[in-house]
PAMARNU-627406 format. One record per atom (N, C-alpha, C): x, y, z; atom name; residue number from 0. Coordinates in Angstrom, 1 decimal. Each point is the difference from the previous one (the first is absolute). Layout:
<recs>
X:Y:Z:CA:NUM .
...
</recs>
This chain:
<recs>
102.1:122.0:84.8:N:0 .
-0.1:0.8:1.3:CA:0 .
-0.1:1.5:-0.3:C:0 .
-0.9:0.6:0.7:N:1 .
-0.2:1.5:-0.2:CA:1 .
0.8:0.7:1.1:C:1 .
0.8:1.0:-0.5:N:2 .
0.8:0.8:0.9:CA:2 .
-0.3:1.4:-0.1:C:2 .
-0.2:0.7:1.1:N:3 .
-0.3:1.4:0.0:CA:3 .
0.4:0.6:1.3:C:3 .
-0.1:1.3:0.1:N:4 .
0.3:0.6:1.3:CA:4 .
1.3:0.8:-0.1:C:4 .
0.6:0.4:1.1:N:5 .
1.1:0.9:0.0:CA:5 .
1.3:-0.8:0.2:C:5 .
1.0:0.3:-0.8:N:6 .
1.3:-0.7:0.2:CA:6 .
1.0:1.1:0.2:C:6 .
0.9:-0.2:1.0:N:7 .
1.0:1.0:0.2:CA:7 .
1.3:-0.4:-0.6:C:7 .
0.0:-1.1:-0.7:N:8 .
1.2:-0.4:-0.7:CA:8 .
1.0:-0.7:0.9:C:8 .
1.1:-0.4:-0.5:N:9 .
1.0:-0.8:0.7:CA:9 .
0.9:0.9:0.8:C:9 .
0.3:-0.5:1.2:N:10 .
0.9:0.7:0.9:CA:10 .
1.1:-0.9:0.4:C:10 .
1.2:0.2:-0.2:N:11 .
1.1:-0.9:0.3:CA:11 .
0.0:-0.3:1.5:C:11 .
0.0:-1.2:0.5:N:12 .
0.0:-0.3:1.4:CA:12 .
1.4:0.2:0.5:C:12 .
0.1:0.3:1.3:N:13 .
1.4:0.2:0.6:CA:13 .
0.0:-1.0:1.2:C:13 .
-0.3:0.4:1.2:N:14 .
0.1:-0.9:1.1:CA:14 .
-1.3:-0.8:0.1:C:14 .
-0.8:0.1:-1.0:N:15 .
-1.3:-0.8:0.0:CA:15 .
0.2:-1.3:-0.8:C:15 .
1.2:-0.3:-0.5:N:16 .
0.2:-1.2:-0.8:CA:16 .
-0.6:-1.3:0.6:C:16 .
0.3:-0.1:1.3:N:17 .
-0.4:-1.3:0.7:CA:17 .
-1.5:-0.2:0.0:C:17 .
-0.8:1.1:-0.2:N:18 .
-1.5:-0.2:0.0:CA:18 .
-0.6:-0.1:-1.3:C:18 .
0.8:0.1:-1.1:N:19 .
-0.5:-0.1:-1.3:CA:19 .
0.4:-1.3:-0.7:C:19 .
-1.0:-0.8:-0.3:N:20 .
0.3:-1.3:-0.7:CA:20 .
0.7:0.2:-1.3:C:20 .
0.6:-1.1:-0.5:N:21 .
0.7:0.1:-1.3:CA:21 .
-1.0:0.4:-1.1:C:21 .
0.5:0.9:-0.9:N:22 .
-0.8:0.4:-1.2:CA:22 .
-1.1:1.0:0.3:C:22 .
0.0:0.5:1.3:N:23 .
-1.0:1.0:0.4:CA:23 .
0.6:1.4:0.0:C:23 .
-0.8:1.1:0.0:N:24 .
0.5:1.3:0.2:CA:24 .
-1.0:0.7:1.1:C:24 .
0.5:1.0:0.6:N:25 .
-0.8:0.6:1.1:CA:25 .
-0.9:1.0:-0.6:C:25 .
-1.3:-0.1:0.3:N:26 .
-1.1:0.8:-0.5:CA:26 .
-0.5:0.9:1.2:C:26 .
-0.1:1.3:-0.3:N:27 .
-0.5:0.9:1.0:CA:27 .
-1.6:0.2:0.0:C:27 .
-0.6:-0.2:-1.2:N:28 .
-1.4:0.0:-0.1:CA:28 .
-0.6:-1.3:0.3:C:28 .
-1.3:-0.2:-0.5:N:29 .
-0.7:-1.3:0.2:CA:29 .
-0.7:-0.2:-1.3:C:29 .
0.7:-0.6:-1.0:N:30 .
-0.6:-0.3:-1.3:CA:30 .
-1.2:-0.9:0.2:C:30 .
-1.0:0.2:-0.9:N:31 .
-1.2:-0.8:-0.1:CA:31 .
0.1:-1.0:-1.1:C:31 .
-0.2:-1.3:0.3:N:32 .
0.1:-1.0:-1.0:CA:32 .
-1.2:-0.9:0.2:C:32 .
-0.7:-0.4:-1.1:N:33 .
-1.1:-1.0:0.2:CA:33 .
-0.1:-0.8:-1.3:C:33 .
-0.7:-1.1:0.1:N:34 .
-0.2:-0.9:-1.2:CA:34 .
-1.2:0.5:-0.8:C:34 .
-0.8:0.9:0.4:N:35 .
-1.1:0.5:-0.7:CA:35 .
-0.7:1.2:0.6:C:35 .
-1.2:0.3:-0.3:N:36 .
-0.7:1.1:0.6:CA:36 .
-0.1:-0.1:1.5:C:36 .
0.0:1.2:0.6:N:37 .
-0.1:0.1:1.5:CA:37 .
-1.4:-0.2:0.5:C:37 .
-0.4:-1.0:0.7:N:38 .
-1.3:-0.1:0.6:CA:38 .
-0.2:0.9:1.2:C:38 .
-1.1:0.6:0.1:N:39 .
-0.3:0.9:1.1:CA:39 .
-1.0:-0.6:0.9:C:39 .
0.5:-0.7:1.0:N:40 .
-0.8:-0.8:0.9:CA:40 .
-0.4:0.8:1.2:C:40 .
-1.3:0.2:0.2:N:41 .
-0.4:0.8:1.2:CA:41 .
0.1:-0.9:1.2:C:41 .
0.3:0.6:1.1:N:42 .
0.1:-0.8:1.3:CA:42 .
-1.3:-0.7:0.3:C:42 .
-1.1:0.6:-0.3:N:43 .
-1.3:-0.7:0.3:CA:43 .
-0.2:-1.2:-0.9:C:43 .
0.7:-0.1:-1.1:N:44 .
0.0:-1.2:-0.8:CA:44 .
1.1:-1.0:0.2:C:44 .
0.9:0.4:0.8:N:45 .
1.3:-0.8:0.2:CA:45 .
-0.3:-1.1:1.0:C:45 .
0.6:-1.2:-0.3:N:46 .
0.0:-1.1:1.0:CA:46 .
1.3:-0.8:-0.2:C:46 .
0.3:-0.8:1.0:N:47 .
1.2:-0.8:0.0:CA:47 .
-0.4:-1.4:0.4:C:47 .
0.4:-1.0:-0.8:N:48 .
-0.4:-1.4:0.2:CA:48 .
1.3:-0.8:0.1:C:48 .
0.0:-0.8:1.1:N:49 .
1.1:-1.0:0.1:CA:49 .
-0.6:-1.4:-0.4:C:49 .
0.7:-0.7:-0.9:N:50 .
-0.5:-1.2:-0.6:CA:50 .
1.0:-1.1:0.1:C:50 .
-0.4:-1.2:0.1:N:51 .
0.8:-1.2:-0.2:CA:51 .
-0.5:-0.7:-1.2:C:51 .
0.8:0.1:-1.1:N:52 .
-0.5:-0.4:-1.3:CA:52 .
-1.2:0.8:-0.3:C:52 .
-1.1:-0.5:-0.5:N:53 .
-1.2:0.8:-0.3:CA:53 .
-0.9:0.2:1.2:C:53 .
0.3:-0.6:1.1:N:54 .
-0.9:0.1:1.2:CA:54 .
0.4:1.2:0.8:C:54 .
-1.0:1.0:0.2:N:55 .
0.2:1.1:0.9:CA:55 .
0.2:-0.4:1.5:C:55 .
1.0:0.6:0.6:N:56 .
0.2:-0.3:1.4:CA:56 .
-0.7:1.2:0.9:C:56 .
0.3:1.2:-0.4:N:57 .
-0.6:1.2:0.7:CA:57 .
0.0:1.2:-0.9:C:57 .
-1.0:0.8:0.1:N:58 .
-0.1:1.2:-0.8:CA:58 .
-0.2:1.2:0.9:C:58 .
0.7:1.2:-0.3:N:59 .
-0.2:1.2:0.7:CA:59 .
-0.4:1.1:-0.9:C:59 .
-0.9:0.9:0.5:N:60 .
-0.2:1.2:-0.8:CA:60 .
1.0:1.1:0.5:C:60 .
-0.1:1.2:-0.5:N:61 .
1.0:1.0:0.2:CA:61 .
0.0:0.4:1.5:C:61 .
-1.1:0.2:0.7:N:62 .
0.0:0.3:1.4:CA:62 .
0.5:-1.1:0.8:C:62 .
-0.4:-1.2:-0.3:N:63 .
0.5:-1.2:0.8:CA:63 .
1.5:-0.1:-0.2:C:63 .
0.5:0.2:-1.2:N:64 .
1.5:-0.2:-0.2:CA:64 .
0.8:1.1:0.7:C:64 .
-0.6:1.2:0.0:N:65 .
0.7:1.1:0.6:CA:65 .
0.0:-0.1:1.5:C:65 .
-0.9:-0.8:0.6:N:66 .
-0.1:-0.2:1.4:CA:66 .
1.1:-1.1:0.5:C:66 .
0.7:-0.6:-1.0:N:67 .
1.0:-1.0:0.4:CA:67 .
1.2:0.8:0.5:C:67 .
1.0:-0.6:0.7:N:68 .
1.1:0.7:0.5:CA:68 .
0.8:0.6:-1.1:C:68 .
0.4:1.3:0.2:N:69 .
0.7:0.8:-1.0:CA:69 .
1.5:0.0:0.3:C:69 .
0.9:-0.2:-1.0:N:70 .
1.4:0.1:0.2:CA:70 .
0.6:1.0:-1.0:C:70 .
1.2:0.5:0.3:N:71 .
0.7:0.8:-0.9:CA:71 .
1.3:-0.7:-0.5:C:71 .
0.3:0.3:-1.2:N:72 .
1.2:-0.6:-0.6:CA:72 .
0.7:1.0:-1.0:C:72 .
1.2:0.3:0.2:N:73 .
0.8:0.9:-0.9:CA:73 .
1.1:-0.9:-0.6:C:73 .
-0.1:-0.1:-1.3:N:74 .
0.9:-0.9:-0.8:CA:74 .
0.5:0.6:-1.3:C:74 .
1.1:-0.5:-0.5:N:75 .
0.4:0.3:-1.3:CA:75 .
-0.8:-0.9:-1.0:C:75 .
-0.3:0.5:-1.1:N:76 .
-0.8:-0.8:-1.0:CA:76 .
0.8:0.0:-1.3:C:76 .
-0.2:-1.1:-0.8:N:77 .
0.9:-0.2:-1.2:CA:77 .
-0.9:-0.5:-1.1:C:77 .
-0.1:0.9:-1.1:N:78 .
-0.8:-0.4:-1.1:CA:78 .
0.8:-0.8:-1.1:C:78 .
-0.6:-0.9:-0.6:N:79 .
0.6:-0.8:-1.0:CA:79 .
0.5:0.8:-1.2:C:79 .
-0.6:1.2:-0.2:N:80 .
0.4:0.9:-1.1:CA:80 .
1.3:0.8:0.4:C:80 .
0.6:-0.3:1.1:N:81 .
1.4:0.4:0.4:CA:81 .
0.0:1.1:1.0:C:81 .
-1.1:0.6:0.5:N:82 .
0.2:1.0:1.0:CA:82 .
-0.2:-0.5:1.4:C:82 .
0.7:0.6:0.9:N:83 .
-0.1:-0.3:1.4:CA:83 .
-0.4:1.3:0.8:C:83 .
-0.9:-0.1:0.9:N:84 .
-0.4:1.2:0.8:CA:84 .
0.2:-0.3:1.5:C:84 .
0.7:0.9:0.6:N:85 .
0.4:-0.3:1.4:CA:85 .
-1.2:0.5:1.0:C:85 .
0.0:-0.7:1.1:N:86 .
-0.8:0.5:1.2:CA:86 .
-1.5:0.4:-0.3:C:86 .
-0.7:-1.0:-0.7:N:87 .
-1.4:0.3:-0.2:CA:87 .
-0.8:-0.4:1.2:C:87 .
-0.8:0.9:0.5:N:88 .
-0.7:-0.2:1.3:CA:88 .
-1.5:-0.5:-0.3:C:88 .
-0.3:-1.1:0.6:N:89 .
-1.3:-0.6:-0.2:CA:89 .
-0.7:-0.3:1.3:C:89 .
-1.3:-0.1:0.0:N:90 .
-0.7:-0.5:1.2:CA:90 .
-1.2:-0.9:-0.5:C:90 .
-0.2:-1.1:0.7:N:91 .
-1.0:-0.9:-0.4:CA:91 .
-0.1:-1.2:1.0:C:91 .
-0.5:-1.1:-0.6:N:92 .
-0.2:-1.2:0.8:CA:92 .
1.0:-1.1:-0.4:C:92 .
0.8:-0.4:1.0:N:93 .
1.0:-1.1:-0.3:CA:93 .
-0.8:-1.3:-0.4:C:93 .
0.6:-0.7:-0.9:N:94 .
-0.6:-1.3:-0.4:CA:94 .
-0.2:-0.9:1.2:C:94 .
1.0:0.1:0.9:N:95 .
-0.2:-0.8:1.3:CA:95 .
-1.2:0.3:0.7:C:95 .
-0.4:1.3:0.1:N:96 .
-1.2:0.4:0.7:CA:96 .
-1.3:-0.4:-0.8:C:96 .
0.1:0.0:-1.3:N:97 .
-1.2:-0.5:-0.8:CA:97 .
-0.2:-1.5:0.3:C:97 .
1.1:-0.8:0.0:N:98 .
-0.2:-1.4:0.3:CA:98 .
-0.5:-0.2:1.5:C:98 .
0.5:0.8:0.9:N:99 .
-0.4:-0.1:1.4:CA:99 .
-1.5:0.3:0.1:C:99 .
-0.4:1.0:-0.7:N:100 .
-1.5:0.3:0.1:CA:100 .
-0.8:-1.1:-0.6:C:100 .
0.5:-0.6:-1.0:N:101 .
-0.7:-1.2:-0.6:CA:101 .
0.1:-1.2:0.8:C:101 .
0.9:0.0:1.0:N:102 .
0.2:-1.2:0.8:CA:102 .
0.7:-1.2:-0.6:C:102 .
0.9:0.3:-1.0:N:103 .
0.7:-1.1:-0.7:CA:103 .
1.5:0.2:0.0:C:103 .
0.7:-1.0:-0.2:N:104 .
1.4:0.0:-0.4:CA:104 .
0.0:-0.2:-1.5:C:104 .
1.1:0.5:-0.6:N:105 .
0.1:-0.2:-1.5:CA:105 .
-0.2:-1.5:-0.4:C:105 .
-1.0:-0.2:-0.8:N:106 .
-0.4:-1.4:-0.3:CA:106 .
0.9:-0.7:-1.1:C:106 .
0.6:0.9:-0.9:N:107 .
0.8:-0.5:-1.1:CA:107 .
1.3:0.8:-0.1:C:107 .
0.9:-0.5:-0.8:N:108 .
1.3:0.7:-0.2:CA:108 .
-0.1:1.1:-1.0:C:108 .
-1.1:0.1:-0.7:N:109 .
0.0:0.9:-1.2:CA:109 .
-1.3:0.9:0.1:C:109 .
0.1:1.2:-0.5:N:110 .
-1.1:0.9:0.1:CA:110 .
-0.1:0.8:-1.3:C:110 .
-1.2:0.3:-0.4:N:111 .
-0.2:0.9:-1.1:CA:111 .
-0.7:1.3:0.6:C:111 .
0.6:1.1:-0.4:N:112 .
-0.7:1.3:0.4:CA:112 .
-0.9:0.4:-1.1:C:112 .
-1.2:0.3:0.3:N:113 .
-1.1:0.3:-1.0:CA:113 .
-0.4:1.5:0.1:C:113 .
-0.3:0.6:-1.2:N:114 .
-0.4:1.4:0.0:CA:114 .
-1.3:0.2:-0.7:C:114 .
-0.6:1.2:0.2:N:115 .
-1.3:0.4:-0.5:CA:115 .
0.0:0.0:-1.6:C:115 .
1.2:0.3:-0.6:N:116 .
0.0:0.0:-1.5:CA:116 .
0.3:-1.3:-0.6:C:116 .
0.0:-1.1:0.8:N:117 .
0.3:-1.3:-0.6:CA:117 .
1.5:-0.3:0.0:C:117 .
0.8:0.9:0.5:N:118 .
1.5:-0.3:0.1:CA:118 .
0.2:-1.0:1.1:C:118 .
1.1:-0.8:-0.1:N:119 .
0.4:-0.9:1.0:CA:119 .
1.5:-0.1:0.0:C:119 .
0.6:-0.4:1.1:N:120 .
1.4:-0.2:0.1:CA:120 .
0.3:-1.1:1.0:C:120 .
0.9:-0.9:-0.2:N:121 .
0.3:-1.0:1.0:CA:121 .
1.1:0.4:0.9:C:121 .
-0.1:-0.4:1.3:N:122 .
1.0:0.3:1.0:CA:122 .
0.0:-1.2:0.9:C:122 .
1.2:-0.6:0.3:N:123 .
0.1:-1.0:1.0:CA:123 .
-0.6:0.4:1.3:C:123 .
-0.8:-0.8:0.7:N:124 .
-0.6:0.4:1.2:CA:124 .
1.0:0.5:1.1:C:124 .
1.2:-0.6:0.0:N:125 .
1.0:0.3:1.0:CA:125 .
0.5:1.5:-0.2:C:125 .
-0.2:0.5:-1.2:N:126 .
0.4:1.4:-0.3:CA:126 .
-1.1:1.0:0.4:C:126 .
-1.1:-0.5:0.5:N:127 .
-1.1:0.9:0.4:CA:127 .
-0.1:0.1:1.5:C:127 .
0.5:-1.0:0.7:N:128 .
-0.2:-0.1:1.5:CA:128 .
1.2:0.4:0.8:C:128 .
-0.1:-0.1:1.3:N:129 .
1.1:0.4:0.9:CA:129 .
0.5:1.4:-0.2:C:129 .
-1.0:0.9:-0.2:N:130 .
0.4:1.4:-0.1:CA:130 .
0.5:0.5:-1.3:C:130 .
-0.1:-0.8:-1.1:N:131 .
0.6:0.3:-1.3:CA:131 .
-0.9:0.9:-0.9:C:131 .
-1.3:-0.1:0.2:N:132 .
-0.9:0.6:-1.0:CA:132 .
-1.3:0.5:0.7:C:132 .
-0.6:0.9:-0.7:N:133 .
-1.3:0.6:0.5:CA:133 .
-0.9:0.3:-1.1:C:133 .
-1.3:0.2:0.3:N:134 .
-0.9:0.7:-0.9:CA:134 .
0.0:1.4:0.4:C:134 .
0.6:0.9:-0.8:N:135 .
0.2:1.4:0.3:CA:135 .
-1.3:0.8:-0.3:C:135 .
-0.3:0.9:1.0:N:136 .
-1.2:0.8:-0.2:CA:136 .
0.4:1.5:0.0:C:136 .
1.1:0.3:0.4:N:137 .
0.5:1.4:0.0:CA:137 .
1.4:0.1:-0.5:C:137 .
0.3:1.1:-0.7:N:138 .
1.4:0.3:-0.5:CA:138 .
0.3:1.4:0.5:C:138 .
1.1:0.2:0.6:N:139 .
0.4:1.3:0.6:CA:139 .
-1.1:0.6:0.9:C:139 .
-0.7:-0.9:0.7:N:140 .
-1.1:0.4:0.9:CA:140 .
-1.3:0.3:-0.7:C:140 .
-0.1:-0.1:-1.3:N:141 .
-1.2:0.3:-0.7:CA:141 .
-0.6:-1.2:-0.8:C:141 .
-1.3:0.1:-0.3:N:142 .
-0.5:-1.1:-0.8:CA:142 .
0.8:-0.2:-1.3:C:142 .
0.2:-1.2:-0.4:N:143 .
0.8:-0.3:-1.2:CA:143 .
-0.7:0.4:-1.2:C:143 .
0.6:0.8:-0.9:N:144 .
-0.7:0.5:-1.2:CA:144 .
-0.4:-1.3:-0.9:C:144 .
-1.0:0.2:-0.8:N:145 .
-0.4:-1.1:-0.9:CA:145 .
1.2:-0.4:-0.9:C:145 .
0.7:0.9:-0.5:N:146 .
1.1:-0.3:-0.9:CA:146 .
1.1:-0.9:0.6:C:146 .
0.1:0.1:1.3:N:147 .
1.0:-0.8:0.8:CA:147 .
-0.6:-1.2:0.6:C:147 .
-1.3:-0.3:-0.3:N:148 .
-0.6:-1.3:0.4:CA:148 .
-1.0:0.2:1.1:C:148 .
-0.4:1.2:0.3:N:149 .
-1.0:0.2:1.1:CA:149 .
-1.4:-0.5:-0.5:C:149 .
-0.9:-0.3:1.0:N:150 .
0.2:0.4:1.4:CA:150 .
0.9:-1.0:0.8:C:150 .
0.4:-1.1:-0.5:N:151 .
0.8:-0.9:0.7:CA:151 .
0.9:-0.8:-1.0:C:151 .
1.3:-0.2:0.3:N:152 .
0.9:-0.8:-0.8:CA:152 .
0.8:-0.9:0.9:C:152 .
0.4:-1.1:-0.6:N:153 .
1.0:-0.8:0.7:CA:153 .
1.3:0.6:0.0:C:153 .
0.8:-0.2:1.1:N:154 .
1.3:0.5:0.1:CA:154 .
0.9:-1.1:0.4:C:154 .
0.9:-0.4:-0.9:N:155 .
1.0:-1.1:0.2:CA:155 .
1.3:0.7:-0.4:C:155 .
0.6:0.8:0.8:N:156 .
1.1:0.9:-0.4:CA:156 .
1.3:-0.7:-0.4:C:156 .
0.2:-1.2:0.5:N:157 .
1.3:-0.7:-0.3:CA:157 .
0.0:-0.6:-1.3:C:157 .
-1.1:-0.1:-0.8:N:158 .
-0.1:-0.5:-1.3:CA:158 .
-0.2:1.2:-1.0:C:158 .
0.2:-0.3:-1.3:N:159 .
-0.3:1.0:-1.0:CA:159 .
-1.4:0.5:0.2:C:159 .
-0.3:1.3:-0.3:N:160 .
-1.2:0.6:0.4:CA:160 .
-1.2:-0.5:-0.7:C:160 .
0.1:-0.7:-1.1:N:161 .
-1.2:-0.6:-0.7:CA:161 .
-0.6:-1.0:0.9:C:161 .
0.7:-0.6:1.0:N:162 .
-0.5:-0.9:0.9:CA:162 .
-1.0:0.7:1.0:C:162 .
0.2:1.3:0.2:N:163 .
-0.8:0.7:0.9:CA:163 .
-1.3:0.5:-0.7:C:163 .
-0.9:-1.0:-0.2:N:164 .
-1.2:0.2:-0.8:CA:164 .
-0.8:1.3:0.3:C:164 .
-0.3:0.8:-0.9:N:165 .
-0.9:1.2:0.1:CA:165 .
-1.4:-0.5:0.1:C:165 .
-0.9:0.8:0.6:N:166 .
-1.4:-0.2:0.1:CA:166 .
-0.4:-1.4:0.5:C:166 .
0.8:-0.4:1.0:N:167 .
-0.1:-1.4:0.4:CA:167 .
-1.4:-0.2:0.7:C:167 .
-0.6:-1.2:-0.3:N:168 .
-1.3:-0.3:0.7:CA:168 .
0.0:-1.4:0.5:C:168 .
1.2:-0.7:0.1:N:169 .
0.0:-1.3:0.6:CA:169 .
1.3:-0.7:-0.1:C:169 .
0.2:-1.0:0.8:N:170 .
1.1:-1.0:-0.1:CA:170 .
-0.6:-1.4:-0.1:C:170 .
0.5:-0.8:-0.9:N:171 .
-0.4:-1.3:-0.3:CA:171 .
1.1:-1.0:0.3:C:171 .
-0.1:-0.8:1.0:N:172 .
1.0:-1.0:0.2:CA:172 .
-0.2:-1.2:-1.0:C:172 .
1.2:-0.4:-0.6:N:173 .
0.0:-1.0:-1.1:CA:173 .
0.9:-1.1:0.4:C:173 .
-0.3:-1.2:-0.6:N:174 .
0.8:-1.2:0.3:CA:174 .
1.3:0.0:-0.8:C:174 .
0.0:0.8:-1.1:N:175 .
1.3:0.1:-0.8:CA:175 .
0.2:1.4:-0.3:C:175 .
1.2:0.3:-0.5:N:176 .
0.5:1.3:-0.3:CA:176 .
-0.6:0.4:-1.4:C:176 .
-1.2:0.7:0.1:N:177 .
-0.7:0.3:-1.3:CA:177 .
0.4:1.4:-0.5:C:177 .
0.4:0.1:-1.2:N:178 .
0.4:1.3:-0.6:CA:178 .
-1.1:1.0:0.0:C:178 .
0.3:1.3:0.2:N:179 .
-1.0:1.1:-0.1:CA:179 .
0.1:0.7:-1.4:C:179 .
-0.5:1.2:-0.1:N:180 .
-0.1:0.7:-1.2:CA:180 .
1.4:0.2:-0.7:C:180 .
0.9:0.6:0.7:N:181 .
1.3:0.2:-0.6:CA:181 .
0.9:-1.3:-0.1:C:181 .
-0.2:-0.9:0.9:N:182 .
0.7:-1.2:0.0:CA:182 .
-0.3:-0.8:-1.3:C:182 .
-1.3:0.0:-0.4:N:183 .
-0.4:-0.7:-1.2:CA:183 .
0.5:0.7:-1.2:C:183 .
0.5:1.2:0.1:N:184 .
0.5:0.8:-1.1:CA:184 .
1.6:0.1:0.0:C:184 .
0.6:-0.9:0.7:N:185 .
1.5:-0.1:0.0:CA:185 .
0.7:0.6:1.1:C:185 .
-0.7:0.5:1.0:N:186 .
0.7:0.5:1.2:CA:186 .
0.4:-1.1:0.9:C:186 .
0.9:0.3:0.9:N:187 .
0.5:-1.1:0.9:CA:187 .
-1.1:-0.4:1.0:C:187 .
0.1:-1.3:0.4:N:188 .
-1.0:-0.5:0.9:CA:188 .
0.2:0.5:1.4:C:188 .
1.2:0.4:0.4:N:189 .
0.3:0.5:1.3:CA:189 .
0.3:1.5:0.1:C:189 .
1.0:0.5:-0.7:N:190 .
0.2:1.4:-0.2:CA:190 .
0.8:0.7:1.1:C:190 .
1.1:-0.6:0.3:N:191 .
1.0:0.5:1.0:CA:191 .
0.8:1.1:-0.6:C:191 .
-0.1:1.3:0.4:N:192 .
0.8:1.0:-0.7:CA:192 .
1.5:-0.1:0.2:C:192 .
0.4:-0.6:1.1:N:193 .
1.4:-0.1:0.3:CA:193 .
0.7:-1.1:-0.9:C:193 .
-0.9:-0.9:-0.5:N:194 .
0.5:-1.0:-1.0:CA:194 .
-0.3:0.3:-1.4:C:194 .
-0.6:1.2:-0.2:N:195 .
-0.5:0.5:-1.3:CA:195 .
-0.9:-1.0:-0.7:C:195 .
-0.9:-0.5:0.7:N:196 .
-1.0:-1.0:-0.5:CA:196 .
-1.1:0.7:-0.7:C:196 .
0.3:0.6:-1.1:N:197 .
-1.0:0.8:-0.8:CA:197 .
-0.9:-0.9:-0.9:C:197 .
0.7:-0.9:-0.7:N:198 .
-0.7:-0.8:-1.0:CA:198 .
0.1:-1.5:0.3:C:198 .
-0.8:-0.8:-0.7:N:199 .
0.0:-1.5:0.3:CA:199 .
1.3:-0.6:-0.3:C:199 .
0.8:0.6:-0.9:N:200 .
1.3:-0.6:-0.4:CA:200 .
1.1:0.3:1.1:C:200 .
-0.3:0.9:0.9:N:201 .
1.0:0.4:1.0:CA:201 .
0.0:-1.1:1.1:C:201 .
1.2:-0.3:0.5:N:202 .
0.1:-1.1:1.0:CA:202 .
-0.6:0.3:1.3:C:202 .
</recs>
């Protein structure tokens, strides 16, 4: 994993304890972590595809996707490398609204998030719907920087942040829980920060 960016160091929590999962510390900055080089995807080249297995269900270009209903979400996020950042403000398209525009209900219990750089990560479908997750297009009211996954990234804030795939370009519904990039390399299949599910050996 590549780590760069600005770190403000550890700050002892006080009345914030209840919001910080076990083994985490409060971060004031927004560290940049990635599995490899940062792709610079132009919006005119960007598209998002919903698939069931290998079969495409619907595809949107940037303009079409931005025309979908927009929602805002402010959430705490938790990185598996142990930092937690409070109150991160995002805007984008809820997964529920993507499915509604495609005219479908979730067809399977499992989903793979797919990215432009070949990255993937698995998320149970139930953790993407009913207002839990979005494809984020803005951070702090501005386009998401490339380093943080722009022009669009998945946001699943209740799981460790590696599940919020950067440079996302699709969701693929799968019949079984298929491991993604980090899951194949020993990370947990689910990744609940409150249960410290960092690695495959964690319960």
